[in-house]
PDB file of N, H, CA, C and O in Angstrom:
ATOM      1  N   MET A   1      11.444  11.264  30.663  1.00  0.00           N
ATOM      2  CA  MET A   1      10.031  10.978  30.466  1.00  0.00           C
ATOM      3  C   MET A   1       9.614  11.483  29.080  1.00  0.00           C
ATOM      4  O   MET A   1       9.946  12.601  28.686  1.00  0.00           O
ATOM      5  N   GLU A   2       8.903  10.662  28.376  1.00  0.00           N
ATOM      6  H   GLU A   2       8.634   9.754  28.696  1.00  0.00           H
ATOM      7  CA  GLU A   2       8.488  10.997  27.016  1.00  0.00           C
ATOM      8  C   GLU A   2       7.256  11.905  27.040  1.00  0.00           C
ATOM      9  O   GLU A   2       6.302  11.646  27.774  1.00  0.00           O
ATOM     10  N   SER A   3       7.282  12.948  26.250  1.00  0.00           N
ATOM     11  H   SER A   3       8.057  13.159  25.654  1.00  0.00           H
ATOM     12  CA  SER A   3       6.153  13.875  26.214  1.00  0.00           C
ATOM     13  C   SER A   3       4.990  13.272  25.434  1.00  0.00           C
ATOM     14  O   SER A   3       5.157  12.302  24.694  1.00  0.00           O
ATOM     15  N   ASP A   4       3.816  13.860  25.612  1.00  0.00           N
ATOM     16  H   ASP A   4       3.681  14.648  26.213  1.00  0.00           H
ATOM     17  CA  ASP A   4       2.633  13.405  24.875  1.00  0.00           C
ATOM     18  C   ASP A   4       2.847  13.556  23.372  1.00  0.00           C
ATOM     19  O   ASP A   4       2.429  12.707  22.585  1.00  0.00           O
ATOM     20  N   PHE A   5       3.499  14.638  22.992  1.00  0.00           N
ATOM     21  H   PHE A   5       3.839  15.327  23.631  1.00  0.00           H
ATOM     22  CA  PHE A   5       3.770  14.869  21.571  1.00  0.00           C
ATOM     23  C   PHE A   5       4.677  13.783  21.008  1.00  0.00           C
ATOM     24  O   PHE A   5       4.432  13.265  19.919  1.00  0.00           O
ATOM     25  N   ALA A   6       5.718  13.442  21.746  1.00  0.00           N
ATOM     26  H   ALA A   6       5.917  13.864  22.631  1.00  0.00           H
ATOM     27  CA  ALA A   6       6.648  12.399  21.298  1.00  0.00           C
ATOM     28  C   ALA A   6       5.936  11.060  21.196  1.00  0.00           C
ATOM     29  O   ALA A   6       6.184  10.299  20.261  1.00  0.00           O
ATOM     30  N   LYS A   7       5.055  10.760  22.143  1.00  0.00           N
ATOM     31  H   LYS A   7       4.853  11.378  22.903  1.00  0.00           H
ATOM     32  CA  LYS A   7       4.283   9.510  22.097  1.00  0.00           C
ATOM     33  C   LYS A   7       3.378   9.486  20.869  1.00  0.00           C
ATOM     34  O   LYS A   7       3.282   8.471  20.180  1.00  0.00           O
ATOM     35  N   GLN A   8       2.726  10.596  20.604  1.00  0.00           N
ATOM     36  H   GLN A   8       2.804  11.421  21.164  1.00  0.00           H
ATOM     37  CA  GLN A   8       1.841  10.697  19.445  1.00  0.00           C
ATOM     38  C   GLN A   8       2.632  10.510  18.156  1.00  0.00           C
ATOM     39  O   GLN A   8       2.192   9.794  17.256  1.00  0.00           O
ATOM     40  N   MET A   9       3.773  11.134  18.064  1.00  0.00           N
ATOM     41  H   MET A   9       4.130  11.715  18.796  1.00  0.00           H
ATOM     42  CA  MET A   9       4.618  11.011  16.873  1.00  0.00           C
ATOM     43  C   MET A   9       5.086   9.564  16.686  1.00  0.00           C
ATOM     44  O   MET A   9       5.111   9.063  15.562  1.00  0.00           O
ATOM     45  N   ALA A  10       5.452   8.900  17.766  1.00  0.00           N
ATOM     46  H   ALA A  10       5.433   9.306  18.680  1.00  0.00           H
ATOM     47  CA  ALA A  10       5.894   7.509  17.699  1.00  0.00           C
ATOM     48  C   ALA A  10       4.757   6.598  17.257  1.00  0.00           C
ATOM     49  O   ALA A  10       4.973   5.678  16.469  1.00  0.00           O
ATOM     50  N   GLU A  11       3.544   6.844  17.757  1.00  0.00           N
ATOM     51  H   GLU A  11       3.368   7.591  18.398  1.00  0.00           H
ATOM     52  CA  GLU A  11       2.379   6.049  17.360  1.00  0.00           C
ATOM     53  C   GLU A  11       2.054   6.254  15.887  1.00  0.00           C
ATOM     54  O   GLU A  11       1.752   5.294  15.177  1.00  0.00           O
ATOM     55  N   GLU A  12       2.112   7.499  15.425  1.00  0.00           N
ATOM     56  H   GLU A  12       2.357   8.278  16.001  1.00  0.00           H
ATOM     57  CA  GLU A  12       1.845   7.796  14.018  1.00  0.00           C
ATOM     58  C   GLU A  12       2.890   7.143  13.117  1.00  0.00           C
ATOM     59  O   GLU A  12       2.554   6.628  12.051  1.00  0.00           O
ATOM     60  N   GLN A  13       4.141   7.163  13.537  1.00  0.00           N
ATOM     61  H   GLN A  13       4.413   7.582  14.403  1.00  0.00           H
ATOM     62  CA  GLN A  13       5.209   6.536  12.759  1.00  0.00           C
ATOM     63  C   GLN A  13       5.013   5.027  12.695  1.00  0.00           C
ATOM     64  O   GLN A  13       5.203   4.419  11.641  1.00  0.00           O
ATOM     65  N   ALA A  14       4.635   4.423  13.812  1.00  0.00           N
ATOM     66  H   ALA A  14       4.480   4.917  14.668  1.00  0.00           H
ATOM     67  CA  ALA A  14       4.399   2.981  13.848  1.00  0.00           C
ATOM     68  C   ALA A  14       3.235   2.599  12.937  1.00  0.00           C
ATOM     69  O   ALA A  14       3.289   1.575  12.255  1.00  0.00           O
ATOM     70  N   GLN A  15       2.186   3.416  12.924  1.00  0.00           N
ATOM     71  H   GLN A  15       2.142   4.247  13.478  1.00  0.00           H
ATOM     72  CA  GLN A  15       1.036   3.157  12.061  1.00  0.00           C
ATOM     73  C   GLN A  15       1.431   3.301  10.586  1.00  0.00           C
ATOM     74  O   GLN A  15       1.029   2.484   9.757  1.00  0.00           O
ATOM     75  N   GLU A  16       2.203   4.318  10.261  1.00  0.00           N
ATOM     76  H   GLU A  16       2.530   4.982  10.934  1.00  0.00           H
ATOM     77  CA  GLU A  16       2.667   4.517   8.891  1.00  0.00           C
ATOM     78  C   GLU A  16       3.559   3.357   8.448  1.00  0.00           C
ATOM     79  O   GLU A  16       3.438   2.883   7.318  1.00  0.00           O
ATOM     80  N   ASP A  17       4.440   2.904   9.314  1.00  0.00           N
ATOM     81  H   ASP A  17       4.539   3.290  10.232  1.00  0.00           H
ATOM     82  CA  ASP A  17       5.311   1.771   9.001  1.00  0.00           C
ATOM     83  C   ASP A  17       4.494   0.505   8.746  1.00  0.00           C
ATOM     84  O   ASP A  17       4.790  -0.252   7.823  1.00  0.00           O
ATOM     85  N   ALA A  18       3.467   0.277   9.564  1.00  0.00           N
ATOM     86  H   ALA A  18       3.226   0.892  10.314  1.00  0.00           H
ATOM     87  CA  ALA A  18       2.613  -0.900   9.391  1.00  0.00           C
ATOM     88  C   ALA A  18       1.848  -0.836   8.067  1.00  0.00           C
ATOM     89  O   ALA A  18       1.694  -1.854   7.391  1.00  0.00           O
ATOM     90  N   THR A  19       1.373   0.345   7.696  1.00  0.00           N
ATOM     91  H   THR A  19       1.498   1.172   8.245  1.00  0.00           H
ATOM     92  CA  THR A  19       0.664   0.511   6.423  1.00  0.00           C
ATOM     93  C   THR A  19       1.601   0.245   5.257  1.00  0.00           C
ATOM     94  O   THR A  19       1.239  -0.463   4.318  1.00  0.00           O
ATOM     95  N   ARG A  20       2.789   0.800   5.310  1.00  0.00           N
ATOM     96  H   ARG A  20       3.083   1.375   6.074  1.00  0.00           H
ATOM     97  CA  ARG A  20       3.770   0.557   4.238  1.00  0.00           C
ATOM     98  C   ARG A  20       4.118  -0.922   4.128  1.00  0.00           C
ATOM     99  O   ARG A  20       4.242  -1.451   3.024  1.00  0.00           O
ATOM    100  N   GLU A  21       4.273  -1.579   5.252  1.00  0.00           N
ATOM    101  H   GLU A  21       4.172  -1.149   6.148  1.00  0.00           H
ATOM    102  CA  GLU A  21       4.589  -3.020   5.252  1.00  0.00           C
ATOM    103  C   GLU A  21       3.440  -3.814   4.628  1.00  0.00           C
ATOM    104  O   GLU A  21       3.674  -4.723   3.832  1.00  0.00           O
ATOM    105  N   ALA A  22       2.210  -3.473   4.985  1.00  0.00           N
ATOM    106  H   ALA A  22       2.021  -2.734   5.631  1.00  0.00           H
ATOM    107  CA  ALA A  22       1.051  -4.183   4.461  1.00  0.00           C
ATOM    108  C   ALA A  22       0.898  -4.007   2.954  1.00  0.00           C
ATOM    109  O   ALA A  22       0.419  -4.912   2.271  1.00  0.00           O
ATOM    110  N   TRP A  23       1.297  -2.860   2.437  1.00  0.00           N
ATOM    111  H   TRP A  23       1.686  -2.125   2.992  1.00  0.00           H
ATOM    112  CA  TRP A  23       1.134  -2.562   1.010  1.00  0.00           C
ATOM    113  C   TRP A  23       2.415  -2.781   0.210  1.00  0.00           C
ATOM    114  O   TRP A  23       2.502  -2.355  -0.941  1.00  0.00           O
ATOM    115  N   GLN A  24       3.406  -3.437   0.802  1.00  0.00           N
ATOM    116  H   GLN A  24       3.336  -3.784   1.737  1.00  0.00           H
ATOM    117  CA  GLN A  24       4.637  -3.729   0.069  1.00  0.00           C
ATOM    118  C   GLN A  24       4.321  -4.697  -1.069  1.00  0.00           C
ATOM    119  O   GLN A  24       3.696  -5.737  -0.863  1.00  0.00           O
ATOM    120  N   MET A  25       4.767  -4.331  -2.280  1.00  0.00           N
ATOM    121  H   MET A  25       5.274  -3.485  -2.447  1.00  0.00           H
ATOM    122  CA  MET A  25       4.454  -5.135  -3.453  1.00  0.00           C
ATOM    123  C   MET A  25       5.340  -6.363  -3.538  1.00  0.00           C
ATOM    124  O   MET A  25       6.540  -6.320  -3.267  1.00  0.00           O
ATOM    125  N   GLY A  26       4.703  -7.458  -3.924  1.00  0.00           N
ATOM    126  H   GLY A  26       3.728  -7.493  -4.144  1.00  0.00           H
ATOM    127  CA  GLY A  26       5.413  -8.709  -4.141  1.00  0.00           C
ATOM    128  C   GLY A  26       5.478  -9.020  -5.626  1.00  0.00           C
ATOM    129  O   GLY A  26       5.828  -8.164  -6.439  1.00  0.00           O
ATOM    130  N   ASP A  27       5.141 -10.238  -5.965  1.00  0.00           N
ATOM    131  H   ASP A  27       4.856 -10.933  -5.305  1.00  0.00           H
ATOM    132  CA  ASP A  27       5.226 -10.713  -7.341  1.00  0.00           C
ATOM    133  C   ASP A  27       4.133 -10.125  -8.225  1.00  0.00           C
ATOM    134  O   ASP A  27       3.066  -9.731  -7.754  1.00  0.00           O
ATOM    135  N   TYR A  28       4.432 -10.080  -9.523  1.00  0.00           N
ATOM    136  H   TYR A  28       5.299 -10.401  -9.905  1.00  0.00           H
ATOM    137  CA  TYR A  28       3.431  -9.694 -10.517  1.00  0.00           C
ATOM    138  C   TYR A  28       2.403 -10.804 -10.633  1.00  0.00           C
ATOM    139  O   TYR A  28       2.715 -11.979 -10.438  1.00  0.00           O
ATOM    140  N   VAL A  29       1.176 -10.420 -10.954  1.00  0.00           N
ATOM    141  H   VAL A  29       0.923  -9.466 -11.113  1.00  0.00           H
ATOM    142  CA  VAL A  29       0.128 -11.391 -11.257  1.00  0.00           C
ATOM    143  C   VAL A  29      -0.184 -11.269 -12.750  1.00  0.00           C
ATOM    144  O   VAL A  29       0.108 -10.246 -13.369  1.00  0.00           O
ATOM    145  N   GLU A  30      -0.763 -12.289 -13.305  1.00  0.00           N
ATOM    146  H   GLU A  30      -1.000 -13.120 -12.802  1.00  0.00           H
ATOM    147  CA  GLU A  30      -1.044 -12.316 -14.747  1.00  0.00           C
ATOM    148  C   GLU A  30      -2.353 -11.606 -15.056  1.00  0.00           C
ATOM    149  O   GLU A  30      -3.285 -12.204 -15.594  1.00  0.00           O
ATOM    150  N   GLN A  31      -2.414 -10.318 -14.711  1.00  0.00           N
ATOM    151  H   GLN A  31      -1.656  -9.832 -14.274  1.00  0.00           H
ATOM    152  CA  GLN A  31      -3.595  -9.500 -14.978  1.00  0.00           C
ATOM    153  C   GLN A  31      -3.149  -8.095 -15.348  1.00  0.00           C
ATOM    154  O   GLN A  31      -2.103  -7.617 -14.909  1.00  0.00           O
ATOM    155  N   ASP A  32      -3.963  -7.451 -16.158  1.00  0.00           N
ATOM    156  H   ASP A  32      -4.813  -7.839 -16.514  1.00  0.00           H
ATOM    157  CA  ASP A  32      -3.742  -6.041 -16.454  1.00  0.00           C
ATOM    158  C   ASP A  32      -4.449  -5.208 -15.393  1.00  0.00           C
ATOM    159  O   ASP A  32      -5.463  -5.623 -14.832  1.00  0.00           O
ATOM    160  N   CYS A  33      -3.911  -4.052 -15.134  1.00  0.00           N
ATOM    161  H   CYS A  33      -3.088  -3.715 -15.589  1.00  0.00           H
ATOM    162  CA  CYS A  33      -4.549  -3.132 -14.185  1.00  0.00           C
ATOM    163  C   CYS A  33      -5.883  -2.670 -14.768  1.00  0.00           C
ATOM    164  O   CYS A  33      -5.916  -2.204 -15.907  1.00  0.00           O
ATOM    165  N   PRO A  34      -6.977  -2.785 -14.025  1.00  0.00           N
ATOM    166  CA  PRO A  34      -8.271  -2.336 -14.539  1.00  0.00           C
ATOM    167  C   PRO A  34      -8.374  -0.813 -14.650  1.00  0.00           C
ATOM    168  O   PRO A  34      -9.309  -0.303 -15.270  1.00  0.00           O
ATOM    169  N   HIS A  35      -7.443  -0.094 -14.068  1.00  0.00           N
ATOM    170  H   HIS A  35      -6.684  -0.508 -13.565  1.00  0.00           H
ATOM    171  CA  HIS A  35      -7.479   1.370 -14.100  1.00  0.00           C
ATOM    172  C   HIS A  35      -6.674   1.938 -15.268  1.00  0.00           C
ATOM    173  O   HIS A  35      -7.175   2.761 -16.034  1.00  0.00           O
ATOM    174  N   CYS A  36      -5.410   1.488 -15.400  1.00  0.00           N
ATOM    175  H   CYS A  36      -5.003   0.819 -14.778  1.00  0.00           H
ATOM    176  CA  CYS A  36      -4.546   2.054 -16.449  1.00  0.00           C
ATOM    177  C   CYS A  36      -4.304   1.087 -17.607  1.00  0.00           C
ATOM    178  O   CYS A  36      -3.812   1.491 -18.661  1.00  0.00           O
ATOM    179  N   GLY A  37      -4.650  -0.194 -17.414  1.00  0.00           N
ATOM    180  H   GLY A  37      -5.050  -0.522 -16.558  1.00  0.00           H
ATOM    181  CA  GLY A  37      -4.508  -1.173 -18.475  1.00  0.00           C
ATOM    182  C   GLY A  37      -3.116  -1.770 -18.624  1.00  0.00           C
ATOM    183  O   GLY A  37      -2.911  -2.649 -19.461  1.00  0.00           O
ATOM    184  N   ARG A  38      -2.178  -1.317 -17.845  1.00  0.00           N
ATOM    185  H   ARG A  38      -2.344  -0.603 -17.166  1.00  0.00           H
ATOM    186  CA  ARG A  38      -0.815  -1.850 -17.958  1.00  0.00           C
ATOM    187  C   ARG A  38      -0.722  -3.207 -17.268  1.00  0.00           C
ATOM    188  O   ARG A  38      -1.488  -3.510 -16.352  1.00  0.00           O
ATOM    189  N   HIS A  39       0.214  -4.003 -17.719  1.00  0.00           N
ATOM    190  H   HIS A  39       0.836  -3.757 -18.463  1.00  0.00           H
ATOM    191  CA  HIS A  39       0.431  -5.342 -17.160  1.00  0.00           C
ATOM    192  C   HIS A  39       1.408  -5.237 -15.997  1.00  0.00           C
ATOM    193  O   HIS A  39       2.498  -5.807 -16.040  1.00  0.00           O
ATOM    194  N   ARG A  40       1.019  -4.512 -14.966  1.00  0.00           N
ATOM    195  H   ARG A  40       0.134  -4.048 -14.931  1.00  0.00           H
ATOM    196  CA  ARG A  40       1.899  -4.238 -13.828  1.00  0.00           C
ATOM    197  C   ARG A  40       1.192  -4.442 -12.489  1.00  0.00           C
ATOM    198  O   ARG A  40       1.529  -3.775 -11.510  1.00  0.00           O
ATOM    199  N   LEU A  41       0.234  -5.338 -12.432  1.00  0.00           N
ATOM    200  H   LEU A  41      -0.039  -5.880 -13.228  1.00  0.00           H
ATOM    201  CA  LEU A  41      -0.492  -5.586 -11.203  1.00  0.00           C
ATOM    202  C   LEU A  41       0.307  -6.549 -10.330  1.00  0.00           C
ATOM    203  O   LEU A  41       0.725  -7.612 -10.789  1.00  0.00           O
ATOM    204  N   CYS A  42       0.515  -6.174  -9.080  1.00  0.00           N
ATOM    205  H   CYS A  42       0.175  -5.310  -8.707  1.00  0.00           H
ATOM    206  CA  CYS A  42       1.283  -6.978  -8.124  1.00  0.00           C
ATOM    207  C   CYS A  42       0.400  -7.365  -6.955  1.00  0.00           C
ATOM    208  O   CYS A  42      -0.616  -6.724  -6.686  1.00  0.00           O
ATOM    209  N   ILE A  43       0.795  -8.411  -6.272  1.00  0.00           N
ATOM    210  H   ILE A  43       1.620  -8.932  -6.491  1.00  0.00           H
ATOM    211  CA  ILE A  43       0.113  -8.813  -5.045  1.00  0.00           C
ATOM    212  C   ILE A  43       0.910  -8.245  -3.872  1.00  0.00           C
ATOM    213  O   ILE A  43       2.137  -8.347  -3.838  1.00  0.00           O
ATOM    214  N   CYS A  44       0.218  -7.659  -2.934  1.00  0.00           N
ATOM    215  H   CYS A  44      -0.778  -7.576  -2.963  1.00  0.00           H
ATOM    216  CA  CYS A  44       0.871  -7.056  -1.769  1.00  0.00           C
ATOM    217  C   CYS A  44       0.869  -8.030  -0.601  1.00  0.00           C
ATOM    218  O   CYS A  44       0.183  -9.052  -0.638  1.00  0.00           O
ATOM    219  N   THR A  45       1.624  -7.718   0.419  1.00  0.00           N
ATOM    220  H   THR A  45       2.181  -6.888   0.450  1.00  0.00           H
ATOM    221  CA  THR A  45       1.708  -8.589   1.585  1.00  0.00           C
ATOM    222  C   THR A  45       0.381  -8.701   2.328  1.00  0.00           C
ATOM    223  O   THR A  45       0.176  -9.652   3.083  1.00  0.00           O
ATOM    224  N   ASN A  46      -0.524  -7.740   2.124  1.00  0.00           N
ATOM    225  H   ASN A  46      -0.358  -6.968   1.511  1.00  0.00           H
ATOM    226  CA  ASN A  46      -1.845  -7.800   2.768  1.00  0.00           C
ATOM    227  C   ASN A  46      -2.853  -8.606   1.950  1.00  0.00           C
ATOM    228  O   ASN A  46      -4.012  -8.729   2.346  1.00  0.00           O
ATOM    229  N   GLY A  47      -2.415  -9.164   0.796  1.00  0.00           N
ATOM    230  H   GLY A  47      -1.474  -9.064   0.474  1.00  0.00           H
ATOM    231  CA  GLY A  47      -3.294  -9.979  -0.033  1.00  0.00           C
ATOM    232  C   GLY A  47      -4.068  -9.201  -1.078  1.00  0.00           C
ATOM    233  O   GLY A  47      -4.761  -9.798  -1.903  1.00  0.00           O
ATOM    234  N   LYS A  48      -3.966  -7.883  -1.060  1.00  0.00           N
ATOM    235  H   LYS A  48      -3.404  -7.398  -0.390  1.00  0.00           H
ATOM    236  CA  LYS A  48      -4.650  -7.064  -2.056  1.00  0.00           C
ATOM    237  C   LYS A  48      -3.703  -6.795  -3.222  1.00  0.00           C
ATOM    238  O   LYS A  48      -2.486  -6.929  -3.096  1.00  0.00           O
ATOM    239  N   HIS A  49      -4.281  -6.416  -4.351  1.00  0.00           N
ATOM    240  H   HIS A  49      -5.270  -6.308  -4.454  1.00  0.00           H
ATOM    241  CA  HIS A  49      -3.492  -6.110  -5.535  1.00  0.00           C
ATOM    242  C   HIS A  49      -3.232  -4.610  -5.615  1.00  0.00           C
ATOM    243  O   HIS A  49      -4.006  -3.795  -5.111  1.00  0.00           O
ATOM    244  N   ARG A  50      -2.122  -4.273  -6.261  1.00  0.00           N
ATOM    245  H   ARG A  50      -1.494  -4.935  -6.670  1.00  0.00           H
ATOM    246  CA  ARG A  50      -1.734  -2.863  -6.417  1.00  0.00           C
ATOM    247  C   ARG A  50      -0.953  -2.730  -7.720  1.00  0.00           C
ATOM    248  O   ARG A  50      -0.058  -3.529  -7.994  1.00  0.00           O
ATOM    249  N   CYS A  51      -1.289  -1.725  -8.519  1.00  0.00           N
ATOM    250  H   CYS A  51      -2.016  -1.076  -8.295  1.00  0.00           H
ATOM    251  CA  CYS A  51      -0.585  -1.489  -9.775  1.00  0.00           C
ATOM    252  C   CYS A  51       0.727  -0.762  -9.504  1.00  0.00           C
ATOM    253  O   CYS A  51       0.757   0.268  -8.832  1.00  0.00           O
ATOM    254  N   GLU A  52       1.796  -1.312 -10.033  1.00  0.00           N
ATOM    255  H   GLU A  52       1.771  -2.149 -10.580  1.00  0.00           H
ATOM    256  CA  GLU A  52       3.114  -0.711  -9.864  1.00  0.00           C
ATOM    257  C   GLU A  52       3.197   0.667 -10.537  1.00  0.00           C
ATOM    258  O   GLU A  52       3.921   1.546 -10.068  1.00  0.00           O
ATOM    259  N   LYS A  53       2.465   0.849 -11.618  1.00  0.00           N
ATOM    260  H   LYS A  53       1.877   0.136 -11.998  1.00  0.00           H
ATOM    261  CA  LYS A  53       2.554   2.102 -12.383  1.00  0.00           C
ATOM    262  C   LYS A  53       1.639   3.203 -11.848  1.00  0.00           C
ATOM    263  O   LYS A  53       2.078   4.337 -11.654  1.00  0.00           O
ATOM    264  N   CYS A  54       0.364   2.872 -11.608  1.00  0.00           N
ATOM    265  H   CYS A  54       0.007   1.952 -11.765  1.00  0.00           H
ATOM    266  CA  CYS A  54      -0.575   3.947 -11.227  1.00  0.00           C
ATOM    267  C   CYS A  54      -1.050   3.869  -9.774  1.00  0.00           C
ATOM    268  O   CYS A  54      -1.771   4.756  -9.317  1.00  0.00           O
ATOM    269  N   ASN A  55      -0.654   2.805  -9.029  1.00  0.00           N
ATOM    270  H   ASN A  55      -0.068   2.084  -9.400  1.00  0.00           H
ATOM    271  CA  ASN A  55      -0.972   2.649  -7.614  1.00  0.00           C
ATOM    272  C   ASN A  55      -2.443   2.312  -7.352  1.00  0.00           C
ATOM    273  O   ASN A  55      -2.909   2.461  -6.222  1.00  0.00           O
ATOM    274  N   TRP A  56      -3.180   1.865  -8.365  1.00  0.00           N
ATOM    275  H   TRP A  56      -2.802   1.744  -9.282  1.00  0.00           H
ATOM    276  CA  TRP A  56      -4.596   1.512  -8.221  1.00  0.00           C
ATOM    277  C   TRP A  56      -4.735   0.178  -7.504  1.00  0.00           C
ATOM    278  O   TRP A  56      -3.958  -0.747  -7.741  1.00  0.00           O
ATOM    279  N   CYS A  57      -5.719   0.083  -6.633  1.00  0.00           N
ATOM    280  H   CYS A  57      -6.351   0.834  -6.440  1.00  0.00           H
ATOM    281  CA  CYS A  57      -6.047  -1.161  -5.949  1.00  0.00           C
ATOM    282  C   CYS A  57      -7.448  -1.585  -6.370  1.00  0.00           C
ATOM    283  O   CYS A  57      -8.421  -0.940  -5.980  1.00  0.00           O
ATOM    284  N   PRO A  58      -7.576  -2.656  -7.157  1.00  0.00           N
ATOM    285  CA  PRO A  58      -8.900  -3.093  -7.614  1.00  0.00           C
ATOM    286  C   PRO A  58      -9.851  -3.442  -6.466  1.00  0.00           C
ATOM    287  O   PRO A  58     -11.048  -3.171  -6.557  1.00  0.00           O
ATOM    288  N   GLU A  59      -9.340  -4.034  -5.397  1.00  0.00           N
ATOM    289  H   GLU A  59      -8.367  -4.254  -5.322  1.00  0.00           H
ATOM    290  CA  GLU A  59     -10.209  -4.411  -4.275  1.00  0.00           C
ATOM    291  C   GLU A  59     -10.821  -3.191  -3.589  1.00  0.00           C
ATOM    292  O   GLU A  59     -11.956  -3.244  -3.117  1.00  0.00           O
ATOM    293  N   LEU A  60     -10.074  -2.107  -3.535  1.00  0.00           N
ATOM    294  H   LEU A  60      -9.152  -2.064  -3.918  1.00  0.00           H
ATOM    295  CA  LEU A  60     -10.582  -0.884  -2.905  1.00  0.00           C
ATOM    296  C   LEU A  60     -11.373  -0.020  -3.879  1.00  0.00           C
ATOM    297  O   LEU A  60     -12.216   0.779  -3.470  1.00  0.00           O
ATOM    298  N   GLY A  61     -11.096  -0.185  -5.171  1.00  0.00           N
ATOM    299  H   GLY A  61     -10.411  -0.834  -5.504  1.00  0.00           H
ATOM    300  CA  GLY A  61     -11.737   0.662  -6.185  1.00  0.00           C
ATOM    301  C   GLY A  61     -11.206   2.089  -6.149  1.00  0.00           C
ATOM    302  O   GLY A  61     -11.876   3.029  -6.578  1.00  0.00           O
ATOM    303  N   THR A  62     -10.005   2.231  -5.635  1.00  0.00           N
ATOM    304  H   THR A  62      -9.461   1.467  -5.287  1.00  0.00           H
ATOM    305  CA  THR A  62      -9.350   3.534  -5.537  1.00  0.00           C
ATOM    306  C   THR A  62      -7.840   3.297  -5.424  1.00  0.00           C
ATOM    307  O   THR A  62      -7.369   2.163  -5.507  1.00  0.00           O
ATOM    308  N   TYR A  63      -7.109   4.364  -5.239  1.00  0.00           N
ATOM    309  H   TYR A  63      -7.491   5.285  -5.172  1.00  0.00           H
ATOM    310  CA  TYR A  63      -5.661   4.236  -5.118  1.00  0.00           C
ATOM    311  C   TYR A  63      -5.271   3.650  -3.769  1.00  0.00           C
ATOM    312  O   TYR A  63      -5.941   3.884  -2.763  1.00  0.00           O
ATOM    313  N   ALA A  64      -4.194   2.896  -3.755  1.00  0.00           N
ATOM    314  H   ALA A  64      -3.650   2.706  -4.572  1.00  0.00           H
ATOM    315  CA  ALA A  64      -3.680   2.342  -2.500  1.00  0.00           C
ATOM    316  C   ALA A  64      -3.232   3.497  -1.589  1.00  0.00           C
ATOM    317  O   ALA A  64      -2.796   4.540  -2.076  1.00  0.00           O
ATOM    318  N   PRO A  65      -3.342   3.307  -0.279  1.00  0.00           N
ATOM    319  CA  PRO A  65      -3.043   4.406   0.653  1.00  0.00           C
ATOM    320  C   PRO A  65      -1.548   4.626   0.912  1.00  0.00           C
ATOM    321  O   PRO A  65      -1.171   5.130   1.970  1.00  0.00           O
ATOM    322  N   VAL A  66      -0.706   4.255  -0.038  1.00  0.00           N
ATOM    323  H   VAL A  66      -1.012   3.845  -0.898  1.00  0.00           H
ATOM    324  CA  VAL A  66       0.735   4.488   0.072  1.00  0.00           C
ATOM    325  C   VAL A  66       1.235   5.008  -1.264  1.00  0.00           C
ATOM    326  O   VAL A  66       0.574   4.851  -2.290  1.00  0.00           O
ATOM    327  N   GLU A  67       2.402   5.624  -1.245  1.00  0.00           N
ATOM    328  H   GLU A  67       2.940   5.751  -0.412  1.00  0.00           H
ATOM    329  CA  GLU A  67       2.974   6.130  -2.482  1.00  0.00           C
ATOM    330  C   GLU A  67       3.858   5.092  -3.123  1.00  0.00           C
ATOM    331  O   GLU A  67       4.433   5.340  -4.183  1.00  0.00           O
TER     332      GLU A  67
END
């Protein structure tokens, strides 16, 4: 029988995996990052943009929630 702690850990891991999957970077887009200015903006699987260099997400106006 799985303990409550083990269930909680499994749920947290599943949520972390889903977040990483959603923020996985795909192709570069023809835009500079509005935060650092580098030409490293990518489109993620969730449809949002993320800078490969500084991790900025223009749609959120802050850093993407993954490393």
